[in-house]
KOLVEXPA-705426 format. One record per residue (C-alpha): residue in one letter; x, y, z. Coordinates in steps of 0.05 Angstrom, whole numbers, padded with zeros to 5 digits, always signed. Layout:
N
AXYZ/...
***
This chain:
635
X+00638-00883+00302/X+00594-00928+00264/X+00524-00944+00290/X+00546-01009+00294/X+00606-00989+00343/X+00562-00953+00371/X+00512-00999+00389/X+00567-01044+00414/X+00604-00994+00457/X+00524-00990+00494/X+00525-01053+00505/X+00586-01062+00546/X+00582-00989+00575/X+00507-01018+00602/X+00546-01086+00629/X+00597-01039+00669/X+00538-00996+00700/X+00502-01049+00723/X+00564-01078+00765/X+00594-01009+00783/X+00528-00955+00769/X+00561-00905+00829/X+00626-00911+00791/X+00594-00906+00727/X+00552-00853+00740/X+00629-00805+00775/X+00659-00829+00708/X+00606-00795+00661/X+00606-00732+00705/X+00692-00731+00694/X+00684-00743+00622/X+00639-00687+00618/X+00694-00640+00664/X+00738-00655+00612/X+00697-00635+00554/X+00678-00565+00590/X+00749-00566+00608/X+00774-00565+00541/X+00721-00517+00506/X+00742-00475+00559/X+00815-00473+00543/X+00808-00470+00477/X+00759-00404+00480/X+00799-00378+00527/X+00869-00387+00478/X+00838-00363+00424/X+00813-00303+00461/X+00882-00296+00483/X+00916-00296+00416/X+00863-00255+00382/X+00877-00203+00434/X+00946-00212+00430/X+00955-00203+00346/X+00911-00141+00353/X+00955-00112+00404/X+01014-00132+00366/X+00988-00087+00301/X+00968-00036+00346/X+01045-00035+00385/X+01095-00053+00313/X+01049-00024+00259/X+01070-00056+00191/X+01054-00102+00129/X+01078-00164+00169/X+01039-00150+00232/X+00971-00133+00199/X+00979-00196+00146/X+00991-00243+00206/X+00935-00211+00249/X+00888-00213+00193/X+00910-00284+00173/X+00906-00309+00247/X+00869-00262+00273/X+00804-00280+00231/X+00819-00354+00256/X+00824-00346+00319/X+00766-00293+00329/X+00725-00330+00288/X+00727-00393+00339/X+00719-00353+00400/X+00663-00321+00367/X+00637-00384+00345/X+00640-00419+00413/X+00598-00368+00443/X+00552-00371+00395/X+00529-00434+00405/X+00544-00436+00477/X+00492-00377+00483/X+00436-00403+00437/X+00368-00390+00459/X+00320-00451+00467/X+00236-00434+00452/X+00207-00464+00528/X+00155-00516+00528/X+00084-00495+00498/X+00013-00507+00519/X-00045-00488+00570/X-00019-00465+00641/X-00056-00504+00694/X-00068-00473+00764/X-00108-00493+00829/X-00165-00442+00799/X-00170-00484+00731/X-00152-00557+00754/X-00161-00556+00825/X-00160-00635+00832/X-00104-00651+00786/X-00059-00597+00824/X-00069-00631+00883/X-00048-00696+00862/X+00011-00671+00831/X+00038-00644+00900/X+00026-00698+00936/X+00060-00747+00884/X+00113-00697+00890/X+00121-00698+00963/X+00123-00773+00969/X+00176-00779+00912/X+00221-00722+00940/X+00221-00686+00868/X+00228-00613+00860/X+00171-00569+00845/X+00151-00546+00778/X+00145-00473+00758/X+00094-00487+00703/X+00048-00549+00685/X+00030-00548+00615/X-00028-00592+00586/X-00023-00612+00520/X-00070-00642+00458/X-00001-00692+00455/X-00012-00766+00472/X+00044-00761+00526/X+00067-00736+00599/X+00138-00713+00605/X+00176-00673+00641/X+00221-00618+00616/X+00281-00574+00647/X+00290-00516+00599/X+00355-00484+00607/X+00349-00403+00610/X+00425-00406+00610/X+00438-00462+00560/X+00503-00494+00570/X+00507-00458+00639/X+00434-00489+00660/X+00397-00455+00710/X+00335-00497+00695/X+00259-00477+00696/X+00222-00532+00710/X+00153-00551+00668/X+00107-00609+00665/X+00077-00636+00613/X+00009-00674+00608/X-00022-00686+00545/X-00104-00686+00557/X-00112-00759+00502/X-00068-00792+00558/X-00111-00776+00607/X-00175-00788+00568/X-00145-00865+00557/X-00123-00880+00629/X-00162-00894+00693/X-00142-00852+00748/X-00094-00904+00779/X-00053-00915+00721/X-00049-00837+00705/X-00019-00832+00781/X+00035-00883+00760/X+00055-00838+00705/X+00060-00780+00730/X+00099-00816+00791/X+00152-00843+00731/X+00167-00778+00711/X+00171-00755+00775/X+00219-00793+00794/X+00269-00762+00744/X+00273-00699+00785/X+00273-00743+00852/X+00343-00732+00891/X+00395-00779+00894/X+00447-00803+00848/X+00391-00808+00794/X+00383-00737+00795/X+00458-00732+00781/X+00449-00783+00718/X+00390-00741+00696/X+00429-00679+00704/X+00477-00721+00654/X+00433-00733+00610/X+00418-00664+00600/X+00482-00640+00597/X+00479-00699+00538/X+00430-00660+00495/X+00457-00591+00514/X+00525-00614+00489/X+00490-00643+00422/X+00458-00573+00407/X+00523-00544+00426/X+00560-00583+00366/X+00493-00576+00321/X+00509-00499+00326/X+00594-00503+00314/X+00570-00558+00254/X+00529-00497+00220/X+00579-00444+00222/X+00631-00476+00184/X+00685-00419+00204/X+00761-00442+00195/X+00769-00446+00265/X+00713-00490+00282/X+00757-00548+00256/X+00805-00546+00306/X+00753-00581+00350/X+00736-00628+00307/X+00790-00674+00325/X+00767-00670+00396/X+00685-00671+00377/X+00696-00734+00340/X+00734-00762+00404/X+00687-00743+00455/X+00621-00733+00433/X+00606-00811+00418/X+00635-00829+00480/X+00593-00781+00527/X+00538-00794+00480/X+00545-00865+00496/X+00554-00869+00567/X+00497-00811+00585/X+00448-00853+00544/X+00467-00912+00586/X+00444-00871+00646/X+00378-00849+00614/X+00372-00920+00597/X+00370-00937+00680/X+00345-00886+00704/X+00288-00911+00652/X+00289-00976+00689/X+00294-00933+00767/X+00233-00888+00748/X+00190-00942+00739/X+00206-00981+00797/X+00194-00922+00844/X+00128-00900+00808/X+00111-00982+00814/X+00120-00968+00899/X+00083-00913+00893/X+00027-00932+00853/X+00037-01002+00853/X+00065-01047+00794/X+00004-01075+00775/X-00016-00994+00751/X+00050-00985+00719/X+00048-01042+00681/X-00026-01029+00656/X-00005-00964+00645/X+00050-00985+00599/X+00014-01035+00566/X-00040-00979+00542/X+00012-00924+00526/X+00034-00978+00479/X-00029-00990+00432/X-00067-00929+00441/X-00012-00890+00414/X-00023-00925+00352/X-00107-00928+00364/X-00096-00839+00354/X-00040-00844+00292/X-00081-00895+00256/X-00150-00886+00275/X-00168-00808+00304/X-00112-00764+00273/X-00115-00804+00206/X-00197-00793+00208/X-00187-00713+00224/X-00138-00711+00172/X-00188-00745+00115/X-00237-00694+00137/X-00200-00637+00114/X-00213-00662+00042/X-00289-00651+00056/X-00295-00590+00099/X-00267-00525+00081/X-00255-00505+00156/X-00221-00547+00214/X-00267-00565+00268/X-00270-00507+00323/X-00262-00567+00383/X-00225-00619+00356/X-00216-00644+00431/X-00287-00657+00446/X-00298-00712+00404/X-00235-00751+00431/X-00267-00777+00502/X-00318-00818+00465/X-00265-00847+00411/X-00218-00876+00466/X-00269-00901+00503/X-00291-00938+00455/X-00221-00964+00435/X-00189-01007+00376/X-00227-01060+00352/X-00207-01113+00397/X-00179-01154+00333/X-00134-01090+00317/X-00117-01084+00395/X-00094-01151+00401/X-00042-01148+00337/X-00018-01079+00365/X-00008-01111+00437/X+00029-01177+00410/X+00072-01133+00364/X+00084-01083+00422/X+00116-01138+00464/X+00157-01170+00402/X+00194-01101+00391/X+00263-01100+00416/X+00309-01048+00452/X+00354-00998+00403/X+00393-00934+00403/X+00340-00895+00373/X+00296-00887+00442/X+00330-00883+00515/X+00273-00921+00530/X+00275-00993+00545/X+00236-01043+00501/X+00156-01054+00526/X+00181-01124+00549/X+00247-01112+00579/X+00198-01054+00630/X+00152-01102+00648/X+00203-01164+00654/X+00240-01117+00708/X+00170-01094+00744/X+00161-01171+00755/X+00100-01162+00706/X+00115-01196+00638/X+00053-01236+00614/X+00057-01316+00587/X+00051-01318+00520/X-00017-01331+00515/X-00030-01263+00554/X+00003-01223+00506/X-00050-01199+00469/X-00104-01183+00529/X-00107-01107+00530/X-00127-01074+00597/X-00210-01049+00595/X-00208-00982+00605/X-00279-00986+00652/X-00297-00930+00698/X-00274-00858+00697/X-00223-00839+00661/X-00168-00793+00703/X-00192-00736+00655/X-00260-00737+00680/X-00237-00757+00759/X-00179-00698+00768/X-00207-00646+00716/X-00285-00660+00739/X-00325-00603+00707/X-00266-00561+00682/X-00247-00617+00623/X-00293-00584+00578/X-00269-00520+00589/X-00198-00545+00587/X-00223-00587+00516/X-00254-00528+00482/X-00194-00478+00500/X-00137-00530+00472/X-00198-00546+00408/X-00185-00464+00397/X-00113-00468+00392/X-00111-00528+00351/X-00144-00501+00302/X-00113-00434+00297/X-00051-00480+00290/X-00081-00525+00237/X-00122-00474+00198/X-00060-00469+00144/X-00050-00536+00139/X-00128-00548+00137/X-00139-00505+00080/X-00072-00518+00041/X-00097-00605+00051/X-00166-00581+00025/X-00155-00542-00045/X-00109-00610-00054/X-00157-00651-00040/X-00204-00608-00096/X-00147-00611-00149/X-00142-00693-00137/X-00210-00702-00137/X-00210-00658-00206/X-00164-00703-00227/X-00200-00766-00215/X-00265-00744-00252/X-00232-00714-00304/X-00229-00760-00379/X-00164-00767-00405/X-00152-00705-00459/X-00124-00755-00507/X-00182-00798-00506/X-00225-00728-00523/X-00181-00717-00576/X-00197-00789-00606/X-00121-00797-00596/X-00086-00870-00572/X-00082-00867-00494/X-00023-00899-00452/X-00083-00930-00409/X-00028-00950-00354/X-00004-00871-00344/X-00077-00850-00349/X-00097-00910-00289/X-00035-00886-00249/X-00052-00822-00248/X-00129-00839-00228/X-00089-00888-00165/X-00036-00842-00144/X-00095-00781-00136/X-00149-00834-00102/X-00092-00848-00053/X-00077-00772-00033/X-00157-00767-00035/X-00184-00829+00008/X-00124-00872+00022/X-00084-00931+00005/X-00134-00974+00011/X-00185-00941-00037/X-00128-00937-00094/X-00121-01010-00092/X-00162-01030-00140/X-00136-00979-00192/X-00060-01004-00166/X-00084-01086-00191/X-00113-01053-00253/X-00043-01026-00275/X-00001-01090-00256/X-00048-01130-00296/X-00028-01091-00349/X+00047-01075-00331/X+00075-01122-00274/X+00139-01075-00273/X+00103-01014-00267/X+00149-00990-00205/X+00103-00933-00167/X+00044-00993-00175/X+00092-01043-00135/X+00106-00991-00090/X+00041-00967-00069/X+00018-01044-00065/X+00069-01059-00033/X+00068-00999+00025/X-00005-01017+00033/X+00004-01082+00040/X+00065-01076+00106/X+00012-01026+00127/X-00036-01081+00141/X+00024-01129+00166/X+00032-01173+00099/X+00097-01198+00094/X+00082-01203+00012/X+00084-01131+00017/X+00160-01132+00030/X+00166-01163-00040/X+00124-01114-00078/X+00174-01060-00044/X+00242-01095-00060/X+00218-01107-00133/X+00192-01036-00144/X+00259-01019-00113/X+00305-01059-00161/X+00263-01024-00218/X+00270-00951-00197/X+00318-00938-00148/X+00282-00863-00127/X+00235-00904-00083/X+00299-00928-00042/X+00293-00882+00019/X+00216-00887+00022/X+00217-00970+00011/X+00277-00976+00068/X+00236-00942+00120/X+00174-00978+00107/X+00214-01048+00110/X+00240-01020+00167/X+00177-01009+00208/X+00153-01076+00192/X+00214-01114+00214/X+00225-01071+00276/X+00137-01083+00295/X+00155-01163+00284/X+00219-01162+00326/X+00263-01185+00266/X+00334-01172+00300/X+00373-01211+00238/X+00328-01170+00184/X+00339-01106+00219/X+00417-01108+00221/X+00415-01124+00161/X+00372-01059+00146/X+00407-01018+00186/X+00476-01034+00140/X+00440-01018+00069/X+00404-00956+00099/X+00480-00937+00129/X+00496-00954+00041/X+00444-00907+00021/X+00456-00854+00065/X+00537-00851+00035/X+00511-00855-00030/X+00474-00799-00011/X+00514-00760+00023/X+00572-00768-00043/X+00514-00756-00089/X+00508-00686-00056/X+00576-00666-00051/X+00579-00672-00125/X+00515-00635-00127/X+00552-00583-00087/X+00606-00565-00124/X+00618-00532-00199/X+00683-00552-00223/X+00706-00530-00292/X+00718-00604-00293/X+00644-00621-00301/X+00617-00653-00361/X+00553-00618-00389/X+00495-00643-00437/X+00431-00609-00462/X+00387-00602-00413/X+00318-00635-00403/X+00269-00584-00391/X+00207-00592-00416/X+00171-00540-00456/X+00123-00510-00397/X+00179-00506-00351/X+00214-00463-00404/X+00163-00422-00413/X+00156-00411-00343/X+00233-00402-00338/X+00233-00348-00387/X+00172-00303-00359/X+00202-00304-00286/X+00269-00275-00317/X+00226-00223-00357/X+00206-00201-00301/X+00278-00189-00268/X+00308-00127-00304/X+00376-00135-00292/X+00379-00207-00338/X+00407-00206-00398/X+00418-00275-00415/X+00406-00343-00390/X+00442-00410-00397/X+00406-00482-00378/X+00453-00543-00377/X+00446-00611-00348/X+00508-00639-00311/X+00528-00711-00320/X+00528-00737-00255/X+00562-00805-00225/X+00513-00817-00166/X+00426-00815-00174/X+00434-00811-00250/X+00352-00813-00248/X+00347-00753-00217/X+00368-00691-00252/X+00417-00637-00237/X+00402-00564-00279/X+00451-00510-00266/X+00413-00435-00296/X+00475-00381-00306/X+00449-00312-00314/X+00480-00255-00355/X+00471-00185-00311/X+00467-00125-00360/X+00447-00054-00317/X+00467+00013-00339/X+00539+00042-00327/X+00505+00099-00284/X+00464+00054-00245/X+00474+00031-00173/X+00472-00036-00159/X+00485-00054-00090/X+00514-00118-00059/X+00475-00175-00042/X+00431-00151-00107/X+00448-00214-00146/X+00439-00261-00088/X+00376-00247-00083/X+00349-00245-00151/X+00371-00318-00155/X+00337-00331-00086/X+00268-00306-00125/X+00276-00346-00183/X+00298-00409-00149/X+00228-00403-00102/X+00181-00378-00166/X+00218-00440-00211/X+00184-00505-00213/X+00237-00557-00239/X+00244-00636-00227/X+00315-00662-00194/X+00358-00600-00164/X+00382-00541-00188/X+00440-00484-00189/X+00424-00418-00208/X+00492-00366-00206/X+00499-00302-00234/X+00561-00297-00295/X+00607-00258-00249/X+00677-00270-00210/X+00702-00337-00212/X+00638-00374-00247/X+00644-00333-00307/X+00684-00378-00347/X+00629-00432-00314/X+00583-00397-00358/X+00616-00392-00421/X+00635-00462-00416/X+00548-00475-00404/X+00539-00425-00464/X+00591-00473-00510/X+00540-00530-00502/X+00487-00531-00560/X+00414-00502-00550/X+00435-00486-00481/X+00413-00410-00488/X+00347-00417-00462/X+00331-00335-00452/X+00354-00272-00482/X+00329-00199-00470/X+00291-00169-00530/
***
């Protein structure tokens, strides 16, 4: 089912759910039972056939029964094993700092009071995290078979950005997902949707012949069940908002929704962006990053940004990419949708925050604990970023080698190298003067057009769209990034028609990528080869790698002529293995050798490395016929 048909199907189902909500829930439940029944039937039949074939071989051992058992026994046995593996997949439980009455008495009292008022089930654990979020997670101990463990996840940044009343509304919304009635059954169906999705992903990864038996059913069942569960989840979001409004007040619920829409962007584009930039200057991550949050969130975004982000939040439309309705529709359902003139107003954060009110003196202790955990997790990435920043700084400061030698300098290439390094080190805004210089010299420089367009779009300037489209028309390698940026702009501005056009462009792009990947995954005797395009530095690196592998006697490299993505080179490297006849070479040794070579080799585009053996011997011999293809010969 295409995304367009899925959206149409969801719209029809939403209308049906509004007319007959109870019938819709039970209909979805029956569809879920059908899925379980089919899966169980296939599993039991394949298992019975496997044992039946094994019994046939035992009771009537001959060539025919053995051959039959080998062919069909492997097929049905593989199918039953694949289903069993998929059903028994274990999921990681949520992680965070566990809260108890001993370290958060005020918050735990609030949780218990709200739980009793709403009638939701108990939580096995309450976890504090560094995310800007609050969520209820039901972790299945038995995979598809349930026996869920309930987690309440609370983000410390969220508590710092809200008043106590707003925070109560957010918690009430989350508790509503575990409240009694048909809403609980609907939530169970949505969790089942997630389990089915994981199941199908596991089956797809296993790629056994028997799994293909399930393909037709999955193709029919999954889009229909997914759409119905999606509609239920969205309906439950409205129901949870309504229940939270009754418990904590609809004004507080509306204010919390508005604040989340703005402060989530404020954290990403201001606080965490600044932290990322600090890694360029500081060798070690800060020990307590969360101690800096209260003041940052108390100040909030600049009034101009806050107004722009608030207005954009009202323009965004509901899509099938998220089960949550858009802000405008949620506020309208609550009866709290402001007039056009008031949509730029951001609720002022005054008085005590939820973090200060409910955590009290423990807030600093909990913040320090989270900060230490964050520093440990971020340490490796931080050091990588710091090392990268030092290299970028060297690129910016280093003079051109050609200019020092008195040679003619490609000024555009030098400027582009510095602009790219500046953007990586200091951000896109700092690189714009260099980008303008490049475009003054070369108005058709695709990289510079993309860099200017990306920056302008991030500032919500419509002129950036033209830059991105022009860059895309010159160099197709920018397509994925350009389409994502253009889509983000139109989503923020609520441009439905442009998003629909862009969706079709994205689907066409994904189709081309799938064809290109399929072309690159296969090695056929009909493939056309040409001389490789590896630079001298890459060839020297490859030779050093192969010299360290004593089993490699010879190697050839060619470029495969491709129909798709011609600007992305596809290279093949064939290795001839030669070891003394008396030396034992274990199964899998050649595969491990290939993996070592790929791990060390830095090559542009895509590359397949294989050893000249079995069915690939003819492929390697064809490569050897290409002039200049031999890149290594053991001395």
